[in-house]
C-alpha positions as CSV (number, residue, x, y, z in Angstrom):
1,M,-22.5,-24.1,14.3
2,A,-22.8,-20.1,15.2
3,M,-18.5,-19.8,15.0
4,A,-18.6,-21.8,11.6
5,L,-21.4,-18.8,10.4
6,V,-19.6,-16.0,11.4
7,A,-16.5,-17.4,10.2
8,V,-18.6,-17.8,6.5
9,L,-19.7,-14.2,7.1
10,M,-16.8,-12.3,8.2
11,T,-15.2,-14.1,4.8
12,L,-17.8,-13.1,2.7
13,V,-17.3,-9.2,3.8
14,G,-13.8,-9.9,3.0
15,I,-14.3,-11.1,-0.4
16,A,-16.4,-8.5,-0.6
17,L,-14.4,-5.6,0.6
18,L,-11.6,-6.8,-2.3
19,V,-13.9,-6.5,-4.9
20,F,-15.1,-3.0,-3.9
21,Y,-11.2,-2.1,-3.3
22,F,-10.4,-3.3,-6.6
23,I,-12.5,-1.4,-8.5
24,G,-11.6,1.8,-6.9
25,L,-8.1,1.0,-7.8
26,W,-9.2,0.3,-11.1
27,K,-10.8,3.4,-11.6
28,V,-8.1,5.3,-9.9
29,F,-6.0,3.8,-12.4
30,S,-8.6,4.7,-15.1
31,K,-9.1,8.2,-14.0
32,S,-5.0,8.7,-14.1
33,G,-4.6,7.6,-18.0
34,Q,-3.5,4.0,-17.3
35,A,-5.4,0.9,-18.4
36,G,-7.8,-0.1,-15.7
37,W,-6.0,-3.8,-16.0
38,K,-3.0,-3.2,-14.5
39,S,-4.9,-2.4,-11.3
40,L,-4.6,-6.1,-11.3
41,I,-1.7,-7.3,-11.2
42,P,0.1,-7.5,-8.1
43,W,3.5,-5.9,-7.9
44,Y,3.0,-4.8,-11.1
45,N,-0.1,-2.8,-10.1
46,N,2.2,-1.2,-7.4
47,W,4.8,-0.5,-9.9
48,V,2.5,1.5,-12.0
49,L,1.0,3.6,-9.3
50,M,4.2,4.6,-8.1
51,V,6.2,5.4,-10.1
52,D,4.2,6.3,-13.3
53,I,0.9,7.6,-11.5
54,C,2.6,9.6,-8.4
55,D,5.5,10.3,-10.8
56,M,8.2,8.6,-7.7
57,H,11.6,7.8,-8.1
58,I,12.1,3.9,-8.7
59,G,14.2,3.4,-5.8
60,Y,10.5,3.6,-3.9
61,F,9.2,0.6,-5.4
62,I,12.3,-1.5,-5.3
63,A,12.7,-0.3,-1.7
64,S,9.0,-1.5,-1.2
65,L,9.8,-4.8,-3.3
66,S,12.8,-5.4,-1.1
67,I,11.3,-4.8,2.2
68,A,8.6,-7.2,1.5
69,V,11.0,-10.3,0.3
70,L,13.4,-9.4,3.6
71,T,10.2,-9.7,5.5
72,V,9.2,-13.0,4.1
73,F,12.9,-14.0,4.7
74,I,13.0,-13.2,8.3
75,S,9.8,-15.0,8.9
76,I,11.0,-17.9,7.4
77,I,14.4,-17.9,9.0
78,S,12.1,-16.9,12.5
79,V,10.5,-19.8,12.3
80,I,13.3,-22.3,11.6
81,L,15.2,-20.7,14.7
82,L,11.5,-20.8,16.7
83,G,12.4,-24.4,16.6
84,L,15.8,-24.5,17.6
85,D,14.7,-22.8,20.9
86,A,17.2,-19.8,19.9
87,Y,14.8,-17.0,21.6
88,V,17.8,-14.2,21.6
89,T,18.0,-14.5,17.6
90,E,14.5,-14.5,17.0
91,S,13.7,-11.4,19.3
92,I,16.6,-8.9,17.0
93,L,14.9,-10.6,14.2
94,Q,11.8,-9.2,15.1
95,I,13.0,-5.7,16.2
96,V,14.6,-5.5,12.2
97,T,10.6,-7.0,11.0
98,W,9.3,-3.7,13.0
99,V,12.1,-1.2,12.0
100,L,11.1,-2.8,7.8
101,G,7.5,-2.4,8.3
102,L,8.0,1.5,9.5
103,I,10.0,1.4,6.8
104,S,7.2,0.6,4.5
105,Y,4.4,2.5,6.1
106,A,6.8,5.5,5.4
107,I,7.1,4.7,1.8
108,N,3.6,3.9,1.7
109,F,2.6,7.4,3.6
110,A,4.9,9.5,0.7
111,V,2.8,6.8,-2.4
112,Y,-0.6,8.1,-0.8
113,Y,0.9,11.6,-0.2
114,N,1.5,12.0,-4.0
115,L,-1.6,10.1,-4.9
116,G,-3.3,12.8,-2.6
117,K,-1.3,15.8,-4.2
118,K,-2.3,14.5,-7.5
119,F,-6.2,14.2,-7.0
120,N,-6.2,17.6,-4.9
121,K,-6.9,15.6,-1.2
122,G,-5.5,17.0,2.1
123,T,-2.9,15.4,4.4
124,G,-6.1,13.9,6.3
125,W,-6.8,12.0,3.6
126,V,-3.2,10.9,3.7
127,I,-3.6,9.5,7.3
128,L,-7.0,7.9,6.8
129,T,-5.7,5.9,3.7
130,L,-2.6,4.4,5.6
131,F,-4.8,3.2,8.4
132,F,-8.0,2.4,6.1
133,G,-6.9,2.1,2.3
134,I,-9.2,-0.5,1.6
135,I,-12.1,2.0,2.3
136,T,-10.6,5.1,1.0
137,I,-8.9,4.1,-2.1
138,P,-12.4,2.7,-3.7
139,I,-13.9,6.1,-2.4
140,L,-11.4,8.3,-4.5
141,G,-11.9,6.5,-7.7
142,L,-15.5,5.9,-7.6
143,S,-16.2,9.8,-6.5
144,K,-17.2,12.2,-9.1
145,K,-15.4,14.7,-7.2
146,S,-12.6,13.5,-7.1
147,V,-10.3,14.4,-10.3
148,Y,-6.9,13.6,-11.5
149,T,-4.4,16.4,-12.1
150,D,-1.1,16.4,-13.3
151,V,0.9,18.4,-10.7
152,E,4.4,18.0,-10.6
153,V,5.6,16.1,-7.2
154,S,9.3,15.8,-6.2
155,K,10.1,12.5,-7.5
156,H,13.1,12.4,-4.5
157,S,11.7,13.7,-1.5
158,L,10.1,11.2,0.9
159,F,7.1,13.4,1.1
160,G,6.2,14.7,-2.5
161,S,6.6,18.4,-2.6
162,I,6.5,19.7,0.9
163,G,8.4,22.4,1.5
164,K,8.3,23.7,-1.7
């Protein structure tokens, strides 16, 4: 009984965090001149965030989408190989998945760096957003102090305009 209560409570907290996140993301989109509803459509919201709001090259979105598809594909193959007791091949696939995750974090860092630059935030905010984006993005959207400025960022550099 207690475990069921904890599970229900954790589910409700998770749903509340997701609602809070999407409200904040809606506000971030609205502050940057985009329609807020665009934040609710999966993958399209990534496109708008990367290409339209953060002024990033389309290649970042393609790489992000490719990593997601490859990770799902590798996970399916790993499950099949696990049933066949092919542990060596499965270990190699896990390493590839790990490397893809690191590349994904680098892309997310670039997105959050450019987003932070557009909202006059520093590198500390970028690092916090990498780990606690479900909290920092809504704060960015709901805070009256956070104002979108259309500053120029590098479209081709992984880390925005670092070094300029």
